[in-house]
SEDOMI-782799 format. One record per residue (C-alpha): x, y, z; residue in one letter. Coordinates in nm, 4 decimals. Example, Ala and Ser with C-alpha at 12.3 -4.5 7.8 and 13.67 -1.06 7.14 Angstrom:
% residues 2
+----------+----------+----------+---------+
:        x :        y :        z : residuo :
+----------+----------+----------+---------+
:   1.2300 :  -0.4500 :   0.7800 :       A :
:   1.3670 :  -0.1060 :   0.7140 :       S :
+----------+----------+----------+---------+
//
This chain:
% residues 291
+----------+----------+----------+---------+
:        x :        y :        z : residuo :
+----------+----------+----------+---------+
:  -2.3418 :  -0.3668 :  -0.4572 :       M :
:  -2.4404 :  -0.5865 :  -0.1370 :       F :
:  -2.7747 :  -0.7524 :  -0.0693 :       D :
:  -2.9886 :  -0.6873 :   0.2087 :       S :
:  -2.8545 :  -0.9565 :   0.3991 :       A :
:  -2.5280 :  -0.7454 :   0.3824 :       R :
:  -2.7214 :  -0.4437 :   0.5078 :       T :
:  -2.5392 :  -0.4675 :   0.8630 :       S :
:  -2.2131 :  -0.5043 :   0.6935 :       R :
:  -2.2726 :  -0.1712 :   0.5059 :       R :
:  -2.3942 :  -0.0008 :   0.8294 :       R :
:  -2.0869 :  -0.0899 :   1.0197 :       F :
:  -1.8414 :   0.0425 :   0.7457 :       L :
:  -2.0273 :   0.3581 :   0.7719 :       Q :
:  -2.0203 :   0.3898 :   1.1257 :       Q :
:  -1.6432 :   0.3348 :   1.1205 :       C :
:  -1.5942 :   0.6147 :   0.8238 :       I :
:  -1.8061 :   0.8501 :   1.0638 :       A :
:  -1.5866 :   0.7565 :   1.3547 :       A :
:  -1.2808 :   0.8167 :   1.1699 :       G :
:  -1.1226 :   0.5468 :   1.3569 :       A :
:  -0.7811 :   0.4891 :   1.1376 :       V :
:  -0.4465 :   0.3723 :   1.2759 :       A :
:  -0.2181 :   0.5748 :   1.1375 :       S :
:   0.1042 :   0.8254 :   1.2088 :       V :
:   0.0621 :   1.1965 :   1.2553 :       P :
:   0.1425 :   1.3650 :   0.9434 :       L :
:   0.4539 :   1.6100 :   1.0085 :       A :
:   0.3056 :   1.9116 :   1.2226 :       P :
:   0.5396 :   2.1384 :   1.0036 :       S :
:   0.3377 :   2.0934 :   0.6990 :       L :
:   0.0344 :   2.2233 :   0.8560 :       G :
:  -0.1912 :   1.9048 :   0.7571 :       L :
:  -0.4429 :   1.7477 :   0.9894 :       A :
:  -0.3265 :   1.4701 :   1.1426 :       D :
:  -0.3938 :   1.1599 :   0.9938 :       A :
:  -0.6043 :   1.0290 :   1.2897 :       R :
:  -0.8863 :   1.2895 :   1.2299 :       S :
:  -0.9608 :   1.1081 :   0.8711 :       S :
:  -1.1873 :   0.8897 :   0.7532 :       Q :
:  -1.1266 :   0.5188 :   0.8628 :       G :
:  -1.0864 :   0.3939 :   0.5004 :       L :
:  -0.9088 :   0.6393 :   0.2687 :       R :
:  -0.8726 :   0.6175 :  -0.0834 :       L :
:  -0.5395 :   0.6811 :  -0.2701 :       G :
:  -0.3552 :   0.6007 :  -0.5967 :       S :
:   0.0218 :   0.4882 :  -0.6774 :       C :
:  -0.0443 :   0.6403 :  -1.0308 :       L :
:  -0.1496 :   1.0032 :  -0.9788 :       L :
:   0.0354 :   1.3022 :  -0.8500 :       S :
:  -0.1006 :   1.4894 :  -0.5259 :       L :
:  -0.2753 :   1.7590 :  -0.7620 :       E :
:  -0.4175 :   1.4966 :  -0.9708 :       E :
:  -0.5613 :   1.3153 :  -0.7087 :       A :
:  -0.7013 :   1.6114 :  -0.5421 :       K :
:  -0.8640 :   1.6728 :  -0.8717 :       Q :
:  -1.0848 :   1.3756 :  -0.8844 :       I :
:  -1.1480 :   1.3652 :  -0.5073 :       G :
:  -0.9060 :   1.0938 :  -0.3651 :       L :
:  -0.7564 :   1.1205 :  -0.0225 :       D :
:  -0.3918 :   1.1191 :  -0.0668 :       G :
:  -0.1312 :   0.9444 :  -0.3295 :       A :
:   0.1469 :   0.6834 :  -0.2938 :       E :
:   0.4958 :   0.8199 :  -0.4137 :       V :
:   0.6869 :   0.6202 :  -0.6590 :       R :
:   1.0895 :   0.6437 :  -0.5500 :       T :
:   1.3178 :   0.7338 :  -0.8560 :       Q :
:   1.7182 :   0.5751 :  -0.8572 :       L :
:   1.9458 :   0.8969 :  -0.8758 :       V :
:   2.2845 :   0.7530 :  -0.9168 :       G :
:   2.3151 :   0.4876 :  -0.5781 :       D :
:   2.0556 :   0.6977 :  -0.3825 :       S :
:   1.6959 :   0.7239 :  -0.3816 :       L :
:   1.5303 :   1.0265 :  -0.4834 :       D :
:   1.3707 :   1.1163 :  -0.1383 :       V :
:   1.6947 :   1.1185 :  -0.0094 :       A :
:   1.7390 :   1.4714 :  -0.1429 :       D :
:   1.6043 :   1.7186 :   0.0684 :       P :
:   1.5322 :   1.9289 :  -0.1846 :       A :
:   1.2831 :   1.6300 :  -0.3488 :       V :
:   1.1715 :   1.6130 :  -0.0104 :       L :
:   1.0630 :   1.9845 :   0.0519 :       R :
:   0.8842 :   1.9724 :  -0.3253 :       R :
:   0.6878 :   1.6816 :  -0.1770 :       Y :
:   0.5973 :   1.8829 :   0.1602 :       Q :
:   0.5037 :   2.2010 :  -0.0612 :       Q :
:   0.2979 :   1.9698 :  -0.2911 :       E :
:   0.1404 :   1.8339 :   0.0390 :       M :
:   0.0456 :   2.1899 :   0.1796 :       K :
:  -0.0641 :   2.3405 :  -0.1643 :       Q :
:  -0.3210 :   2.0667 :  -0.2063 :       T :
:  -0.4390 :   1.9513 :   0.1700 :       G :
:  -0.3731 :   1.5976 :   0.0471 :       L :
:  -0.0872 :   1.3692 :   0.2201 :       P :
:   0.1307 :   1.1175 :   0.0986 :       I :
:   0.0087 :   0.7825 :   0.1839 :       S :
:   0.3003 :   0.5782 :   0.1249 :       S :
:   0.6078 :   0.5341 :  -0.0628 :       L :
:   0.6964 :   0.2642 :  -0.3277 :       M :
:   1.0241 :   0.1000 :  -0.3632 :       L :
:   0.9491 :  -0.0229 :  -0.7035 :       G :
:   1.3195 :   0.0081 :  -0.7793 :       I :
:   1.3854 :  -0.3251 :  -0.5966 :       L :
:   1.1834 :  -0.5355 :  -0.9082 :       N :
:   1.5005 :  -0.4007 :  -1.1076 :       S :
:   1.7890 :  -0.4251 :  -0.8272 :       Y :
:   1.6342 :  -0.6792 :  -0.5931 :       P :
:   1.6517 :  -0.6648 :  -0.2366 :       L :
:   1.8470 :  -0.9926 :  -0.2101 :       A :
:   2.0995 :  -0.9146 :  -0.4209 :       S :
:   2.1856 :  -0.5549 :  -0.4827 :       D :
:   2.4445 :  -0.4224 :  -0.2062 :       P :
:   2.2413 :  -0.1332 :  -0.2043 :       R :
:   1.9498 :  -0.2327 :  -0.0808 :       G :
:   2.0094 :  -0.2018 :   0.2814 :       P :
:   2.0901 :   0.1927 :   0.2189 :       A :
:   1.7530 :   0.2390 :   0.0234 :       W :
:   1.5536 :   0.0825 :   0.3028 :       L :
:   1.7480 :   0.3237 :   0.5369 :       E :
:   1.6739 :   0.6372 :   0.3110 :       Q :
:   1.3050 :   0.5548 :   0.2391 :       S :
:   1.2561 :   0.5421 :   0.6422 :       I :
:   1.4102 :   0.8576 :   0.6724 :       A :
:   1.2126 :   1.0271 :   0.4152 :       A :
:   0.9018 :   0.8520 :   0.5011 :       A :
:   0.9159 :   0.9731 :   0.8496 :       K :
:   0.9933 :   1.3348 :   0.7191 :       D :
:   0.6870 :   1.3131 :   0.4924 :       L :
:   0.4236 :   1.1523 :   0.7504 :       G :
:   0.3958 :   0.8470 :   0.5205 :       A :
:   0.3077 :   0.5644 :   0.7124 :       R :
:   0.4172 :   0.2528 :   0.4987 :       V :
:   0.6760 :   0.1842 :   0.2869 :       I :
:   0.5889 :  -0.0551 :  -0.0578 :       L :
:   0.9038 :  -0.3282 :  -0.0378 :       V :
:   0.8488 :  -0.5055 :  -0.3613 :       A :
:   0.9826 :  -0.8442 :  -0.5029 :       F :
:   0.8723 :  -0.8697 :  -0.8370 :       F :
:   1.0702 :  -0.9552 :  -1.1910 :       A :
:   1.4088 :  -0.9915 :  -1.1033 :       K :
:   1.3154 :  -0.9876 :  -0.7679 :       G :
:   1.0541 :  -1.2062 :  -0.7406 :       D :
:   1.0959 :  -1.4579 :  -0.4625 :       L :
:   0.8927 :  -1.7613 :  -0.6267 :       L :
:   1.1004 :  -2.0199 :  -0.8443 :       A :
:   0.9270 :  -2.1298 :  -1.1634 :       E :
:   0.7853 :  -2.4389 :  -0.9779 :       D :
:   0.6052 :  -2.1885 :  -0.7261 :       G :
:   0.8698 :  -2.3113 :  -0.4603 :       T :
:   1.0340 :  -2.0214 :  -0.2440 :       L :
:   1.4129 :  -1.9059 :  -0.3715 :       K :
:   1.5465 :  -1.9977 :  -0.0387 :       K :
:   1.8870 :  -1.8415 :  -0.0641 :       D :
:   1.7050 :  -1.5166 :  -0.1502 :       D :
:   1.4277 :  -1.5407 :   0.1147 :       V :
:   1.7127 :  -1.5832 :   0.3729 :       D :
:   1.9519 :  -1.2599 :   0.2481 :       I :
:   1.5796 :  -1.0630 :   0.2636 :       V :
:   1.4609 :  -1.1649 :   0.6151 :       V :
:   1.8087 :  -1.0728 :   0.7471 :       E :
:   1.8226 :  -0.7503 :   0.5584 :       R :
:   1.4798 :  -0.6987 :   0.6758 :       L :
:   1.5547 :  -0.8025 :   1.0376 :       K :
:   1.8195 :  -0.5028 :   1.0219 :       V :
:   1.5991 :  -0.2441 :   0.8891 :       A :
:   1.2862 :  -0.3228 :   1.1025 :       A :
:   1.4161 :  -0.1545 :   1.4191 :       P :
:   1.4862 :   0.1572 :   1.2337 :       K :
:   1.1295 :   0.1463 :   1.0427 :       A :
:   0.9734 :   0.1157 :   1.3976 :       K :
:   1.1584 :   0.3807 :   1.5678 :       E :
:   1.0696 :   0.6312 :   1.2809 :       A :
:   0.6978 :   0.5040 :   1.3382 :       G :
:   0.7069 :   0.3231 :   0.9861 :       V :
:   0.6003 :   0.0200 :   0.8250 :       I :
:   0.7724 :  -0.1822 :   0.5522 :       L :
:   0.5094 :  -0.3682 :   0.3771 :       G :
:   0.6171 :  -0.6434 :   0.1503 :       I :
:   0.4436 :  -0.6764 :  -0.1594 :       E :
:   0.4985 :  -1.0229 :  -0.3948 :       N :
:   0.3345 :  -1.3129 :  -0.5423 :       Y :
:   0.3831 :  -1.5484 :  -0.2625 :       L :
:   0.1070 :  -1.6982 :  -0.0679 :       S :
:  -0.0434 :  -1.5290 :   0.2585 :       A :
:   0.1152 :  -1.8271 :   0.4631 :       R :
:   0.4347 :  -1.8051 :   0.2622 :       Q :
:   0.4286 :  -1.4188 :   0.3598 :       N :
:   0.3733 :  -1.5062 :   0.7384 :       A :
:   0.6450 :  -1.7367 :   0.7682 :       E :
:   0.8464 :  -1.4429 :   0.6305 :       I :
:   0.7052 :  -1.2028 :   0.8982 :       L :
:   0.7238 :  -1.4627 :   1.1728 :       D :
:   1.1159 :  -1.4971 :   1.0510 :       R :
:   1.1590 :  -1.1242 :   1.0901 :       V :
:   0.9838 :  -1.0933 :   1.3951 :       G :
:   0.8702 :  -0.7221 :   1.4115 :       S :
:   0.5498 :  -0.5396 :   1.3783 :       D :
:   0.7211 :  -0.2761 :   1.1597 :       A :
:   0.7035 :  -0.5487 :   0.8950 :       V :
:   0.4150 :  -0.6588 :   0.7252 :       K :
:   0.2051 :  -0.7236 :   0.4067 :       V :
:   0.1358 :  -0.4828 :   0.1776 :       Y :
:  -0.1629 :  -0.7008 :   0.0273 :       Y :
:  -0.2541 :  -0.6604 :  -0.3629 :       D :
:  -0.5806 :  -0.8301 :  -0.4552 :       V :
:  -0.4934 :  -0.8167 :  -0.8158 :       G :
:  -0.1793 :  -0.9994 :  -0.8154 :       N :
:  -0.2907 :  -1.2682 :  -0.5644 :       T :
:  -0.5976 :  -1.3377 :  -0.7693 :       T :
:  -0.4286 :  -1.3802 :  -1.1209 :       V :
:  -0.1979 :  -1.6301 :  -0.8914 :       K :
:  -0.4954 :  -1.7919 :  -0.7725 :       G :
:  -0.5289 :  -1.7886 :  -0.4526 :       Y :
:  -0.8528 :  -1.7321 :  -0.2086 :       D :
:  -0.7918 :  -1.3766 :  -0.1941 :       V :
:  -1.0909 :  -1.3233 :   0.1040 :       P :
:  -0.9495 :  -1.5971 :   0.2787 :       A :
:  -0.6031 :  -1.4687 :   0.2380 :       E :
:  -0.7315 :  -1.1330 :   0.3871 :       I :
:  -0.8413 :  -1.2771 :   0.6843 :       R :
:  -0.5896 :  -1.5102 :   0.7415 :       F :
:  -0.3441 :  -1.2371 :   0.7527 :       L :
:  -0.5821 :  -0.9781 :   0.9582 :       K :
:  -0.3571 :  -0.7052 :   1.1202 :       D :
:  -0.0563 :  -0.8332 :   0.9343 :       R :
:  -0.1766 :  -0.6409 :   0.6327 :       I :
:   0.0073 :  -0.2907 :   0.6128 :       A :
:  -0.2217 :  -0.1186 :   0.3120 :       M :
:  -0.3956 :  -0.2708 :   0.0189 :       V :
:  -0.3932 :  -0.2475 :  -0.3579 :       H :
:  -0.6941 :  -0.2411 :  -0.6019 :       F :
:  -0.6608 :  -0.3206 :  -0.9490 :       K :
:  -0.8616 :  -0.5693 :  -1.2149 :       D :
:  -0.6138 :  -0.4933 :  -1.4924 :       N :
:  -0.6537 :  -0.4330 :  -1.7647 :       P :
:  -1.0202 :  -0.3724 :  -1.6815 :       H :
:  -1.2023 :  -0.1074 :  -1.4977 :       Y :
:  -1.2178 :  -0.2509 :  -1.1267 :       L :
:  -1.5139 :  -0.4980 :  -1.1079 :       G :
:  -1.5022 :  -0.5645 :  -1.4759 :       E :
:  -1.2516 :  -0.8344 :  -1.4421 :       G :
:  -1.1930 :  -1.1725 :  -1.2216 :       E :
:  -1.0976 :  -0.9828 :  -0.8962 :       V :
:  -1.3811 :  -1.0819 :  -0.6444 :       R :
:  -1.4542 :  -0.7342 :  -0.5165 :       F :
:  -1.7751 :  -0.8252 :  -0.3067 :       A :
:  -1.5946 :  -1.0985 :  -0.1034 :       A :
:  -1.2894 :  -0.8946 :  -0.0800 :       I :
:  -1.4598 :  -0.5915 :   0.0713 :       A :
:  -1.6589 :  -0.8418 :   0.3500 :       E :
:  -1.2850 :  -0.9429 :   0.4282 :       A :
:  -1.1869 :  -0.6349 :   0.4612 :       I :
:  -1.4567 :  -0.5266 :   0.6975 :       Q :
:  -1.4252 :  -0.8570 :   0.8802 :       D :
:  -1.0536 :  -0.7929 :   0.9950 :       I :
:  -1.1575 :  -0.4368 :   1.0756 :       G :
:  -0.9199 :  -0.2778 :   0.8327 :       Y :
:  -0.8940 :   0.0882 :   0.8799 :       R :
:  -0.6005 :   0.1966 :   0.6455 :       G :
:  -0.5470 :   0.3252 :   0.2788 :       W :
:  -0.6782 :   0.1342 :  -0.0542 :       I :
:  -0.4519 :   0.2474 :  -0.3152 :       V :
:  -0.5568 :   0.2370 :  -0.6722 :       L :
:  -0.2866 :   0.0802 :  -0.8977 :       E :
:  -0.5328 :   0.0627 :  -1.2078 :       T :
:  -0.4711 :   0.0990 :  -1.5627 :       T :
:  -0.6485 :   0.3209 :  -1.7873 :       S :
:  -0.9050 :   0.1632 :  -2.0550 :       P :
:  -1.0063 :   0.4795 :  -2.2142 :       S :
:  -0.6389 :   0.6484 :  -2.1960 :       R :
:  -0.7600 :   0.9378 :  -1.9987 :       D :
:  -0.6359 :   0.8585 :  -1.6602 :       K :
:  -0.7980 :   1.1185 :  -1.4767 :       L :
:  -1.1469 :   0.9964 :  -1.5850 :       A :
:  -1.0533 :   0.6173 :  -1.5338 :       D :
:  -0.9233 :   0.6639 :  -1.1839 :       A :
:  -1.2470 :   0.8667 :  -1.0926 :       R :
:  -1.4694 :   0.5894 :  -1.2396 :       R :
:  -1.2530 :   0.3063 :  -1.0604 :       N :
:  -1.2697 :   0.5430 :  -0.7290 :       A :
:  -1.6486 :   0.5698 :  -0.7579 :       A :
:  -1.6824 :   0.1995 :  -0.7797 :       F :
:  -1.4375 :   0.1461 :  -0.4521 :       V :
:  -1.6324 :   0.3946 :  -0.2753 :       R :
:  -1.9637 :   0.2621 :  -0.3685 :       K :
:  -1.8498 :  -0.0863 :  -0.2906 :       L :
:  -1.6830 :   0.0265 :   0.0636 :       L :
:  -1.9712 :   0.2574 :   0.1655 :       A :
:  -1.7220 :   0.5379 :   0.1667 :       M :
:  -1.8867 :   0.8704 :   0.2006 :       A :
:  -1.7814 :   1.1349 :  -0.0891 :       E :
+----------+----------+----------+---------+
//
């Protein structure tokens, strides 16, 4: 994927993987799983596969999509947590993160249940050893108006709610990763207003490409304010659409990112495991990740 001028970059990534330099929170010791810090420096997961499916195709873990049950999250139920804990034991894989996709239908800026969902997800993430919670702002929750400006009133409410949740997340060792259609600078302004390193950006290279942003430049601008990264090039296989993955890989290396790359890819062949395996192979080659 890289030409000879980039050999040193490839070697750097391989050395980081060998060193296992990942900044992560230890998984709950009761689960019998290895401390996350002993794993590879860059790990590959999916938000569309179960832990068992992720294991089948050789991924390092999976992101869990939370569901709404009544007025609460499913992961607020101890029985649901036990099921996920059992799945982690059986597969030997960790849950990389939790996804609050319900906020796309019930926006954090307007739904009175939003603050409780943040608290429930923080408690669940701590119990499951997941380091990051994806806090989504799309569809009804989009923070951008049609003219590309910020929805100021919505942003003001979101900032206040994140300010309240941030100390609880920090105490739990969890990061709230906001994912949206905003530019890196607009996101940075929100982070500055919240004022906590427990709130960062969940960066999606597909969404930002669609918006026309300079993705490598944005990654370098945000640096350690990136909590986690989504890879997609939908509706194509990775590397066959518009996303500039080679330049993105360089930017990821340049900022010293040592977290998860989570696949949020489509299935062109309709065989989701085969397509996820193909996309995973692309990412491993791209980032020089060891099999």
